C-alpha positions, -999 to +999 in steps of 0.1 A: +219+123+047+257+120+045+285+098+056+299+104+091+320+086+117+290+070+134+275+052+104+301+025+097+284+000+120+248-007+127+255-011+165+273+023+168+253+050+185+258+087+177+260+112+205+224+122+196+212+086+202+207+077+166+216+046+146+224+059+111+224+026+094+188+020+104+179+055+093+195+048+059+174+017+056+143+037+063+154+062+036+156+033+011+119+027+018+111+063+009+130+059-024+110+029-035+079+029-057+047+037-038+024+011-022-010+016-006-030-005+018-066-002+030-089-024+050-126-026+061-142-050+086-142-078+061-117-070+033-081-057+029-067-043-003-030-038-014-020-017-044+014-009-058+029+012-086+046-009-114+077+012-120+103-002-144+140+006-139+142+018-175+122+019-207+139-013-219+132-034-187+101-049-171+090-039-136+097-057-104+069-074-086+059-055-055+029-075-042+033-111-030+010-137-016+023-154+015-007-175+024-043-180+014-054-154+040-025-129+038-002-110+014+024-082+014+033-051-006+068-037-004+087-005-010+125-004-011+150-030-020+129-057-038+155-084-032+152-079+005+115-080+002+115-113-016+136-128+012+112-116+038+081-127+019+096-162+016+102-161+054+066-151+060+054-179+037+074-205+056+060-192+089+025-195+077+031-231+064+047-242+097+019-227+118-007-243+096+010-277+098+014-276+136-019-260+147-041-268+117-052-232+116-041-201+097-015-178+114-031-147+129-021-115+111-009-098+143+014-128+150+027-127+114+036-090+117+053-096+150+074-124+136+085-101+107+093-073+132+114-096+153+134-108+123+140-071+112+150-061+148+178-087+150+195-070+121+197-038+140+216-055+169+243-075+151+274-058+139+279-084+111+244-077+096+227-048+080+191-038+083+166-049+056+162-019+033+125-026+027+092-016+043+063-040+040+025-036+042+011-068+056-026-073+049-047-103+058-078-118+073-082-138+106-109-146+131-111-110+143-115-095+108-093-078+082-060-062+093-033-040+078+002-036+093+032-016+084+066-032+092+095-008+094+133-017+088+139-006+124+118-035+138+088-014+146+053-023+134+020-005+135-016-014+126-034+010+103-068+015+088-051+028+056-015+036+049+010+044+021+047+040+018+073+047-009+082+077-030+056+105-031+035+086-006+026+118+013+001+127-014-015+093-010-015+097+028-033+130+025-059+115+003-064+086+027-066+108+058-096+126+043-115+094+038-104+067+062-131+071+088-157+055+065-135+025+054-149+002+080-182+000+061-168+001+026-175-026+000-146-044-017-152-023-049-151+009-030-118-001-013-102-009-046-114+024-061-099+044-032-067+024-035-064+033-072-072+069-064-044+070-038-020+054-062-030+080-088-020+108-063+016+094-063+020+094-101+023+132-104+005+137-137+012+103-152-019+086-164-032+058-143-038+025-162-039-012-155-003-015-169+013+007-142-004-006-111-010-039-093-040-045-070-047-075-047-075-083-023-084-107+005-115-109+025-146-127+038-179-130+019-213-124+033-218-161+038-186-164+059-164-181+033-129-167+027-119-150-005-083-160-009-056-134-014-054-129-052-043-104-077-070-086-096-069-090-133-058-061-156-091-060-174-110-056-142-086-029-130-090-010-163-128-012-160-127+004-125-103+031-137-126+039-166-156+041-143-137+064-120-128+087-148-164+088-160-176+097-125-150+125-123-160+140-157-198+140-150-198+167-123-175+189-144-198+186-174-229+193-153-213+225-139-202+237-173-238+232-187-252+252-158-228+280-164-238+281-201-275+281-192-270+310-168-251+329-195-279+324-221-305+336-196-286+367-188-282+374-226-319+370-232-331+392-204-353+421-217-341+457-214-360+481-191-376+509-212 
């Protein structure tokens, strides 16, 4: 992308029918650190890469709780994401106060989309340079939405945003059809595997990723949106690595056995 005469104002259309300021905001999402979301019938999981700006700094939080039954993960400008997560938190509190019931996730995503859309229609504003994965639980089950800076929003079974997210999407596309019946632990493991795809050779550990989960237990009680502890994440990563190494060791042992049998075969006389 480059500067041209049609990108000085968010309300100026190009001859091709494009709003360049909105497209620039969507490009900011692609430059952010990767985030992944998955959901089954009863649970939703969010995962994000912890990417510090430099070796001397700490990382910015990418996963936020907005209510007991909902949370968001963001990619793009973190400051914009904090403002929008605070807006969602206030909407959940107001709805709960007035109606004495949690705000449905579809309504939450709609309110966020409406707020983002206003910024594409006012010349004195700029679009929010952040994309959000909104995950939560309501009466109809677990849901996952992606909210775009353009004001569009879509519901997904599984999705990934941020830098190098295409590798995570490819992984999720191969497996998403079974997610409806997944257990919480299986969802978390697949979220970690998708995050691993975005790291490009960097070792996955509990220090460079954040995972959160919300859902409903078998007895009908709600598991509040919460961050999973680093120790638990590391246990799951270790178990995944052991599971990956086991088939490789078995295949190598079979090859060695075949080689020894071939070597011991008697010669025809």
